C-alpha positions as CSV (number, residue, x, y, z in Angstrom):
1,M,0.1,0.1,-0.1
2,K,2.7,2.3,1.1
3,K,4.2,1.7,-2.4
4,T,1.2,2.2,-4.5
5,F,0.5,5.5,-2.6
6,L,4.2,6.8,-3.1
7,T,4.0,6.0,-6.9
8,I,0.4,7.7,-7.2
9,F,2.2,10.7,-5.2
10,C,5.2,11.0,-7.4
11,F,3.3,10.5,-10.5
12,S,0.9,13.5,-9.4
13,L,3.9,15.6,-8.7
14,L,5.4,15.0,-12.0
15,L,2.0,16.2,-13.8
16,A,2.0,19.1,-11.8
17,S,5.8,19.9,-12.6
18,C,4.7,19.7,-16.4
19,E,2.0,22.1,-16.5
20,V,3.1,24.5,-19.3
21,D,2.7,28.3,-18.8
22,E,1.2,29.5,-22.1
23,G,2.5,32.9,-21.7
24,L,5.9,31.7,-22.6
25,N,4.6,30.7,-26.1
26,I,3.4,34.5,-26.7
27,D,6.1,36.5,-29.1
28,Q,6.3,39.8,-27.2
29,K,7.9,41.3,-30.1
30,N,5.6,40.2,-32.9
31,P,2.0,40.1,-31.3
32,T,-1.0,38.4,-33.2
33,E,-3.3,41.7,-32.1
34,V,-2.0,45.2,-32.6
35,P,-3.7,48.0,-30.5
36,G,-5.8,50.3,-32.5
37,S,-3.8,53.4,-31.5
38,G,-0.4,51.9,-32.5
39,L,-2.0,51.0,-36.2
40,F,-3.1,54.6,-36.5
41,T,0.1,56.1,-35.5
42,N,1.9,53.6,-38.2
43,A,-0.4,54.6,-40.8
44,T,0.0,58.0,-40.2
45,R,3.8,58.3,-40.1
46,N,3.8,56.0,-43.3
47,F,1.7,58.5,-45.0
48,F,3.6,61.7,-43.9
49,D,6.7,60.0,-44.5
50,L,5.6,59.3,-48.2
51,M,4.6,63.0,-48.8
52,Q,7.9,64.3,-47.4
53,S,10.2,61.9,-48.9
54,A,12.8,63.3,-51.1
55,S,13.8,59.6,-52.6
56,V,13.1,59.5,-56.2
57,N,12.0,55.7,-55.7
58,F,9.0,57.3,-53.8
59,N,8.4,61.2,-54.1
60,V,9.5,63.1,-57.3
61,F,7.2,65.8,-56.6
62,R,9.8,68.5,-55.6
63,L,11.4,67.7,-59.2
64,Y,8.0,67.8,-61.2
65,S,7.2,71.1,-59.2
66,Q,10.9,72.4,-60.7
67,Y,12.0,73.2,-57.2
68,W,14.9,71.0,-57.6
69,A,16.8,69.7,-60.4
70,Q,19.1,66.4,-60.3
71,T,22.9,65.6,-60.6
72,T,24.2,62.4,-61.6
73,Y,20.7,60.8,-62.7
74,P,18.5,63.3,-64.2
75,D,16.0,60.6,-65.5
76,E,13.2,61.5,-63.1
77,S,13.3,65.5,-64.3
78,Q,13.0,63.9,-67.6
79,Y,9.8,62.1,-66.2
80,N,10.9,58.7,-66.3
81,Q,8.3,56.9,-64.0
82,V,9.0,53.6,-65.0
83,T,12.6,52.3,-64.4
84,R,12.2,53.0,-60.6
85,N,8.8,51.7,-60.5
86,I,7.8,55.0,-58.7
87,S,4.0,54.4,-59.2
88,A,4.2,51.0,-57.8
89,N,5.7,52.2,-54.6
90,M,3.4,55.0,-54.0
91,W,0.4,52.8,-54.6
92,N,1.6,49.9,-52.3
93,T,2.5,52.5,-49.8
94,I,-0.9,53.9,-49.6
95,Y,-3.2,50.9,-50.0
96,R,-0.9,48.6,-47.7
97,D,0.8,50.7,-45.1
98,V,-1.4,53.3,-44.8
99,L,-5.4,52.6,-45.5
100,Q,-4.9,48.9,-44.5
101,D,-3.4,50.0,-41.1
102,L,-6.3,52.5,-40.6
103,K,-8.8,49.9,-41.6
104,G,-7.3,47.5,-38.8
105,A,-7.2,50.5,-36.4
106,R,-10.8,51.1,-36.4
107,E,-11.9,47.6,-36.4
108,S,-9.8,47.4,-33.4
109,L,-10.8,50.3,-31.8
110,I,-14.4,49.4,-32.4
111,A,-14.1,45.9,-30.9
112,N,-12.3,46.9,-27.8
113,E,-14.7,49.9,-27.2
114,A,-12.0,52.5,-26.9
115,D,-12.3,55.7,-24.8
116,N,-13.1,58.9,-26.9
117,L,-14.2,56.4,-29.7
118,D,-15.9,58.9,-31.8
119,N,-13.2,61.5,-32.1
120,K,-10.5,58.6,-33.0
121,L,-12.8,57.3,-35.6
122,A,-13.1,60.7,-37.0
123,V,-9.5,61.2,-37.2
124,I,-9.4,58.1,-38.9
125,E,-11.7,59.0,-41.5
126,F,-10.0,62.0,-42.0
127,M,-6.7,60.3,-42.9
128,E,-8.6,57.9,-44.9
129,V,-10.0,60.5,-47.0
130,Y,-6.8,62.6,-47.4
131,S,-5.2,59.3,-48.5
132,Y,-7.7,58.3,-51.4
133,S,-7.9,61.8,-52.3
134,F,-3.9,61.9,-52.9
135,L,-4.5,58.3,-55.0
136,V,-7.2,59.9,-56.9
137,E,-5.4,62.9,-57.8
138,T,-2.5,61.2,-58.9
139,F,-3.7,58.2,-60.8
140,G,-7.4,58.9,-61.5
141,D,-9.6,56.1,-61.3
142,V,-8.6,53.6,-58.4
143,P,-10.0,50.9,-56.5
144,Y,-12.2,52.3,-53.7
145,T,-15.4,50.3,-53.1
146,E,-13.8,47.0,-53.5
147,A,-10.5,47.9,-52.2
148,L,-8.8,46.5,-49.1
149,D,-10.3,43.0,-49.2
150,P,-7.7,40.3,-49.2
151,E,-10.1,37.9,-50.6
152,N,-10.9,40.1,-53.9
153,P,-7.4,40.2,-55.7
154,S,-9.2,42.1,-58.7
155,P,-11.2,44.9,-57.4
156,V,-12.8,47.0,-59.8
157,Y,-11.9,50.8,-60.4
158,D,-14.1,53.5,-59.5
159,D,-14.5,56.5,-61.2
160,A,-12.4,59.3,-59.8
161,A,-14.8,62.1,-59.9
162,T,-17.3,59.9,-58.1
163,I,-14.7,58.9,-55.5
164,Y,-14.0,62.5,-54.8
165,A,-17.7,63.3,-54.3
166,D,-17.9,60.6,-51.8
167,L,-14.7,61.5,-49.8
168,I,-16.4,65.3,-49.6
169,N,-19.2,63.5,-47.9
170,R,-17.2,61.3,-45.6
171,L,-15.1,64.5,-44.7
172,N,-18.2,66.3,-43.9
173,A,-19.3,63.3,-41.5
174,A,-16.0,63.4,-40.0
175,I,-15.9,67.0,-39.1
176,A,-19.5,67.0,-37.7
177,Q,-18.2,64.1,-35.3
178,M,-15.0,65.7,-34.1
179,D,-15.7,67.2,-30.8
180,P,-12.5,69.7,-29.8
181,S,-13.7,70.0,-26.2
182,A,-12.9,66.4,-25.7
183,P,-9.5,64.5,-26.3
184,G,-8.7,62.3,-29.2
185,F,-6.0,59.8,-29.6
186,E,-3.3,59.6,-26.7
187,P,-0.7,62.5,-27.0
188,E,2.1,59.7,-27.5
189,Q,0.2,58.1,-30.3
190,D,-0.8,61.1,-32.0
191,P,2.5,62.5,-34.0
192,V,0.9,65.7,-35.3
193,Y,-1.3,67.3,-32.7
194,N,-0.6,65.2,-29.7
195,G,-4.1,64.8,-28.9
196,D,-5.5,68.2,-29.5
197,M,-8.8,67.8,-31.6
198,T,-8.9,71.4,-32.3
199,G,-5.9,70.8,-34.4
200,W,-7.5,68.0,-36.4
201,L,-11.0,69.8,-36.7
202,K,-8.6,72.8,-38.4
203,A,-7.0,70.3,-40.9
204,A,-10.3,68.8,-41.7
205,N,-11.9,71.8,-42.6
206,S,-8.6,73.2,-44.4
207,L,-8.5,69.9,-46.7
208,K,-12.4,70.3,-47.4
209,L,-11.3,73.8,-48.7
210,R,-8.7,72.7,-50.8
211,M,-10.7,70.0,-52.1
212,A,-13.5,72.5,-53.0
213,M,-11.0,74.4,-55.0
214,R,-9.6,71.7,-56.9
215,L,-13.2,71.6,-58.3
216,A,-13.4,75.3,-59.2
217,E,-13.3,74.9,-62.8
218,V,-15.6,71.5,-63.0
219,D,-18.7,70.3,-62.6
220,I,-19.1,66.7,-61.0
221,A,-22.5,65.3,-59.7
222,G,-23.4,66.2,-56.0
223,V,-20.6,68.9,-55.5
224,D,-20.8,72.5,-55.9
225,S,-17.1,74.0,-55.5
226,Q,-18.3,77.4,-54.2
227,A,-21.0,75.9,-51.8
228,V,-18.3,73.6,-50.3
229,A,-15.6,76.2,-50.3
230,E,-17.9,78.6,-48.5
231,D,-19.1,75.9,-45.9
232,A,-15.7,75.2,-45.1
233,A,-14.7,78.8,-44.6
234,S,-17.8,79.7,-42.8
235,D,-16.0,80.1,-39.7
236,L,-12.3,81.2,-40.3
237,S,-11.3,79.9,-37.0
238,M,-11.7,76.7,-37.8
239,L,-9.2,76.6,-40.6
240,I,-5.3,76.5,-40.4
241,L,-4.4,80.0,-40.3
242,N,-1.9,80.1,-38.0
243,N,1.7,78.2,-38.5
244,E,1.2,77.0,-35.0
245,Y,-1.4,74.4,-36.4
246,N,0.2,73.3,-39.6
247,F,-0.4,70.1,-40.5
248,G,2.6,68.6,-40.0
249,I,4.4,65.4,-38.3
250,E,6.8,66.0,-35.6
251,Y,10.2,64.4,-36.6
252,L,12.8,63.8,-34.0
253,G,16.6,64.2,-34.1
254,G,17.5,60.6,-34.3
255,A,17.2,57.8,-37.1
256,P,14.6,56.2,-37.9
257,N,12.4,59.0,-36.4
258,T,14.1,61.9,-38.7
259,N,12.4,63.7,-41.5
260,P,12.8,61.9,-44.8
261,V,14.3,64.8,-46.4
262,W,17.1,64.3,-43.9
263,V,17.6,60.9,-44.7
264,S,18.2,61.9,-48.4
265,L,20.3,64.9,-48.1
266,V,22.4,63.8,-45.2
267,Q,22.1,60.0,-44.3
268,S,22.7,58.8,-47.7
269,G,26.0,60.7,-47.9
270,R,24.9,61.8,-51.2
271,T,24.3,65.2,-53.3
272,D,21.6,64.1,-55.6
273,F,19.8,67.5,-55.7
274,V,20.5,71.3,-56.1
275,G,17.8,74.0,-56.6
276,A,16.4,74.3,-60.2
277,N,17.2,77.1,-62.1
278,T,13.3,77.5,-62.7
279,F,12.8,78.5,-59.3
280,V,16.0,79.9,-58.0
281,D,15.6,82.7,-60.8
282,V,12.2,83.2,-60.0
283,L,13.2,84.1,-56.1
284,K,16.0,86.2,-57.0
285,D,14.1,88.3,-59.7
286,L,11.4,89.0,-56.8
287,D,14.4,89.6,-54.1
288,D,12.2,87.0,-52.2
289,P,13.3,86.7,-48.5
290,R,13.0,83.1,-48.6
291,L,15.7,82.3,-50.9
292,E,18.3,82.2,-48.2
293,E,16.1,79.6,-46.2
294,Y,15.0,77.6,-49.2
295,F,18.8,77.3,-50.7
296,Q,22.6,77.8,-50.2
297,T,25.1,80.0,-52.2
298,V,28.0,78.8,-54.1
299,G,30.6,80.9,-54.7
300,G,28.5,83.6,-52.9
301,E,25.9,83.5,-55.6
302,Y,22.8,81.9,-55.5
303,T,23.0,79.6,-58.7
304,G,20.2,76.9,-60.0
305,G,21.0,73.9,-62.1
306,V,19.8,73.6,-65.5
307,Y,16.4,71.6,-65.0
308,G,16.0,68.3,-66.7
309,T,19.8,67.9,-67.0
310,A,22.7,66.3,-65.1
311,N,24.2,69.2,-62.9
312,S,27.4,69.1,-60.9
313,P,26.5,69.7,-57.2
314,S,29.5,71.7,-56.5
315,S,28.6,74.4,-59.1
316,F,25.0,75.1,-58.1
317,S,22.8,76.2,-55.1
318,L,22.2,73.1,-52.7
319,P,18.9,73.0,-50.5
320,G,19.0,75.4,-47.9
321,E,20.0,74.4,-44.3
322,P,16.8,74.0,-42.7
323,L,16.2,70.8,-44.9
324,Y,19.4,69.3,-43.4
325,D,17.9,69.6,-40.2
326,P,16.2,66.2,-38.8
327,T,13.7,67.8,-37.1
328,L,12.2,69.7,-39.5
329,P,8.7,69.5,-39.3
330,G,6.5,67.6,-42.0
331,N,4.0,70.1,-43.1
332,I,1.5,69.2,-45.6
333,I,-1.3,71.7,-45.1
334,T,0.0,75.2,-43.9
335,A,-1.4,78.1,-42.9
336,S,0.0,79.9,-46.2
337,E,-1.5,77.2,-48.6
338,V,-5.0,77.9,-46.7
339,Y,-4.6,81.5,-46.9
340,F,-3.9,81.2,-51.0
341,L,-7.2,78.6,-51.2
342,L,-9.0,81.6,-49.6
343,A,-7.5,84.0,-52.3
344,E,-8.2,82.1,-55.2
345,A,-11.8,81.5,-53.7
346,A,-12.5,85.5,-53.3
347,A,-10.8,85.8,-56.8
348,R,-13.4,83.5,-58.2
349,G,-16.2,85.6,-56.6
350,Y,-16.8,83.3,-53.5
351,T,-18.0,84.6,-50.4
352,V,-15.1,83.7,-47.8
353,G,-14.6,86.6,-45.7
354,G,-12.0,88.7,-47.1
355,T,-10.7,89.7,-50.1
356,T,-8.0,88.3,-52.5
357,E,-5.3,91.0,-52.0
358,E,-6.1,90.4,-48.2
359,F,-5.6,86.6,-48.2
360,F,-2.9,86.9,-50.9
361,E,-0.6,88.7,-48.7
362,E,-1.5,87.0,-45.4
363,G,-0.3,84.0,-47.2
364,V,3.1,85.3,-48.1
365,V,3.6,86.6,-44.6
366,A,2.6,83.1,-43.2
367,S,5.0,81.5,-45.6
368,V,8.0,83.9,-44.7
369,L,7.2,83.7,-41.0
370,E,7.2,79.8,-41.4
371,W,10.8,79.6,-43.0
372,N,11.9,82.4,-40.3
373,A,13.1,84.3,-43.3
374,A,12.3,87.7,-42.0
375,S,10.6,89.6,-39.2
376,E,6.7,89.8,-39.6
377,E,7.4,93.6,-40.4
378,E,9.8,92.6,-43.2
379,A,7.3,89.8,-44.3
380,E,4.4,92.3,-44.6
381,A,6.4,94.7,-46.5
382,Y,7.5,91.7,-48.8
383,A,3.9,90.7,-49.4
384,S,2.7,94.2,-50.1
385,R,5.2,94.5,-52.7
386,A,4.6,91.2,-53.7
387,W,0.9,91.8,-54.8
388,T,2.3,94.2,-57.3
389,E,5.3,92.7,-58.6
390,T,4.2,89.2,-59.0
391,P,3.2,88.7,-62.7
392,G,-0.3,88.3,-64.4
393,D,-3.9,88.8,-63.2
394,A,-5.2,88.1,-59.5
395,L,-5.6,84.4,-60.1
396,A,-2.3,84.1,-61.8
397,K,-0.7,86.1,-58.6
398,V,-2.1,83.8,-56.2
399,A,-0.8,80.4,-58.0
400,Y,2.4,82.2,-58.5
401,Q,3.2,83.0,-54.9
402,K,1.2,79.8,-53.6
403,W,3.9,77.8,-55.9
404,I,6.8,79.4,-54.2
405,A,5.0,79.1,-50.4
406,L,4.7,75.3,-51.1
407,Y,8.5,74.4,-51.9
408,N,8.5,71.8,-49.3
409,N,5.2,70.3,-50.4
410,G,6.1,69.1,-53.7
411,F,2.9,67.3,-54.6
412,E,0.9,70.6,-54.1
413,G,3.5,72.5,-55.9
414,W,3.1,70.1,-58.8
415,T,-0.9,70.6,-58.7
416,V,-0.7,74.0,-58.9
417,Y,0.9,73.5,-62.2
418,R,-1.8,71.3,-63.2
419,L,-4.5,73.6,-62.1
420,F,-2.9,76.7,-63.2
421,D,-0.9,75.6,-66.3
422,D,0.7,79.0,-67.8
423,A,0.6,81.0,-64.6
424,L,3.8,79.2,-63.7
425,P,7.1,79.9,-65.7
426,L,7.9,76.1,-65.6
427,N,10.9,75.0,-68.0
428,A,10.8,71.9,-70.5
429,P,13.8,69.7,-69.9
430,P,16.1,70.0,-73.1
431,E,14.6,68.5,-76.3
432,M,11.3,68.2,-74.6
433,S,8.2,70.6,-74.4
434,L,6.1,72.0,-71.5
435,E,3.2,69.2,-73.0
436,D,5.9,66.5,-71.8
437,I,5.4,67.9,-68.1
438,P,3.3,65.0,-66.4
439,T,-0.3,65.6,-65.3
440,R,-0.6,62.1,-64.0
441,F,1.2,59.1,-62.9
442,L,0.9,56.0,-64.9
443,Y,-0.7,52.7,-63.1
444,P,1.6,50.2,-61.6
445,T,2.9,47.7,-64.1
446,T,1.6,45.1,-61.8
447,E,-1.9,46.1,-62.0
448,A,-1.9,45.3,-65.8
449,T,-1.1,41.4,-65.1
450,L,-2.6,41.0,-61.5
451,N,-5.9,42.8,-62.3
452,P,-6.1,43.3,-65.9
453,S,-10.0,43.7,-66.1
454,G,-9.9,46.4,-63.8
455,Y,-6.7,48.2,-65.2
456,G,-8.1,47.7,-68.7
457,A,-11.4,49.3,-67.9
458,A,-9.8,52.3,-65.9
459,S,-7.4,53.0,-68.6
460,T,-10.1,53.2,-71.3
461,A,-12.3,55.3,-68.8
462,I,-9.6,58.0,-68.1
463,G,-8.7,58.4,-71.5
464,G,-5.5,56.2,-71.8
465,D,-2.8,55.0,-69.0
466,T,-0.3,57.8,-70.0
467,K,1.4,60.7,-68.3
468,A,-0.3,63.3,-70.2
469,T,-3.8,62.2,-69.6
470,R,-5.6,65.1,-67.9
471,L,-7.5,64.0,-64.8
472,F,-11.0,65.1,-63.9
473,F,-10.3,68.4,-62.0
474,D,-7.4,69.1,-64.5
475,V,-8.9,71.1,-67.6
476,E,-7.3,73.0,-70.2
C-alpha cells in the first residue's frame, strides 16, 4: 500500500511539474493583435513619410514642381516613371501601409470599445479621406468600393470624380463628428497634434477647402465647389490660419524618426539635388527673403542647375540649411496654403470673409514666417510688394506665390501647375516641351498583370494610361 501511494504521489507531482506556462509561447515582439492606436500611428507616419520623402523611388514631386534639379541621374527630371517603379511604390505604400492600417485601427478600436471612440474614428476617417484623395489626384480612377479586401485580388476601379464626391461627403461627416472639447488619441499616439482635436478639426476643414478649390473649374455630380468652399470658410477660426496649427508630423533628431528629407540629403551621404534654375531665378527676380532659407549659395551666389539635366553639385546651389535639419516639421497643409486657397476663392467670387489681396498678402507673410526668413514687419512689406510685382492677373498672382510657398510640399506644388498651367514659369527639359510635363502617374505595371480587367477598364475610362492624360479636375 505504501509503495502504491508513493507511486501515485510521485506521478501527481510529475504532472504538476509539467504544467506549461502558455505565456512563454507568446512572441512579445510580434504580437498577433496590434492595438488600434498603434496602427493609427503607424499609418499616419507612413503617410507623412511618403509625402515628405525626397527619395526618387517614392516621391519625385519636388522635381515635377521644378523646385529642384538633379545631379548625376536626371531620369526623374526627364519624367521617367517606369525604371524605378515609382507608381507602384506610392500605390503600395498608400494601400498596404496606410489604408490597411487605418482599417485595422478602426476595427480594433471598435471591438475594444476604446475611450473617446467618436473622436478617434473621426480622425481615422479624415486620414482615409486624405489618403484616397491623394490616390485619385495622382492616378485618376482607382480601387475604392472594393479595395482592401484580401479575398478580392481584382477589385474594380471606381470613377475618380465619383470617389471625390463621396470623399467630400465622408469628410463632412468626420468634421461633424469631431468634438474639440474632448480628447482624441493619446498624445504619445498622435504624432501631429498630440491628441488636440482642435488641430484635427482645423486640418479637416482646411482639406475640405482644398478639395473644393480643386473643383473650381469643373462640374461633378453632387458637388458645388463654391458651396463646399464657403461652408469650409464659414468660420475662419476653424481653418489652419496660424503656423502653430500647420498639419505636419513631429520628427525627431535621431534615426529612424527623422524627417525623410534628412535621410536623402544627409544620411545617404549623397548630393543628388540642387536648386532648379526655374525656381531659383524666380526667387532672385522677386528679391524674395525665403531664398536664403530655401537654398545655399555657391561662390557667394544663388545659382540654379539647368532643369532636366545632370548638374554638378559643386557648381550650383544646394537645398537650404533647414532641409538638413532632421527635426524639420513635415508640413503638408500650412497656414500659407490655406490663405492662398481663400485668396483663390475670393478671386473667383466666392464669399469667404475677405478679399483676394488681403488673403494673398496673409499667405505670403505666413510662408515667410514659417521659414523664419524675415521679421513680421519685413514679411508684411515684402507681401505688399509681391502683390504688385508678381506677374499676371489676380488668379495668376495667387498661383505664382502659392507655388513659391509650397517649396517643401512638392505634390501640391505640382498640382498648382496642373491647375493653372501657364501661370507658372516652368521650363521644359532639353529636347522636350512643356506638354511633356506629366499631369498624372502611370498605373503600376503589376496592375496590368494582376488585375487586367480593372486596369483595362480604368485606362479606357480616363482616356489612356499615359503621363499626359488630364484628370477630371485638370481642365485645359
